[in-house]
C-alpha positions, 0 to 999 in steps of 0.5 A: 421374235418370241422365245420358244417355250413361252405361252404369252402369260409371262410377258414374252419372257422365257419360262423358268422351270421352277418346280423341277429346279426346286425338286432337284434342289431338294433331292440334291440336298437330301443326298448331300446330307446323307453323304453316301457318295461324292456328288461328282459320281454318276451314282449320285446323279442317278439318285438325284434324278430318281428323288427329283422325279419322285418329288416333282411327280408326287401330289401337293406343293413342296416348300419350306416346312412342307418338305419335312412333312412329305418325307414319309410320302417320298420314302413310301414311293421309293421303297423296295418292292414298290412299282416306282418305275411304272408310277413314274411312267404313269405320272409323266403320261398324265402330266403330258396329257395336261400339257407341257412346259419347261418343268416337264421337259426337264423331268422327261430328260431326267427320266430318259437318262435314268432309263437309257443309262446303265452303270456298272454295279455290284451284282447283288444277286450273285451267289458265291459258293462258300460266301465272300472272301474278305481278302477279295479285292473290290475288282473281284466282286461280280459286277453287272450293268444296271439301269441308272434308276435301279441304283438311284432309287435305293440311294434316294430312299436311303438318303431320305432315311438319313435326313 
């Protein structure tokens, strides 16, 4: 019996999602180099998924020295005020229309996690009368449940700049 996910071109063996795995590896390295937070946190995972999606869905090949050449493009795609959320949806739809594969399945899983997962984060829109008391404990800060992609995207963007 042929393993699920093969299309007959791989000699009957299971297809390996190399494009997604490479995008995830680059994203992981960028975040680890930036040393913004421990790799065991959900925030790190959100940043890695957001960056991996950006890398995977952007045009052009990625590899070797081309990674450094693509940093400006990825920085532009992840910049504040850019329609990243809509861009990812559009690019995933385009890729799905062209066919599916193990890379696309993992990208969809990452996207689903980013959209469906909410993380408790500081409420940056909260207005505190008289400013913030420097003696206030971190637990006293206003917090709000935020979609994971909204935390991961700026984290990924900052990691690119720190690279």
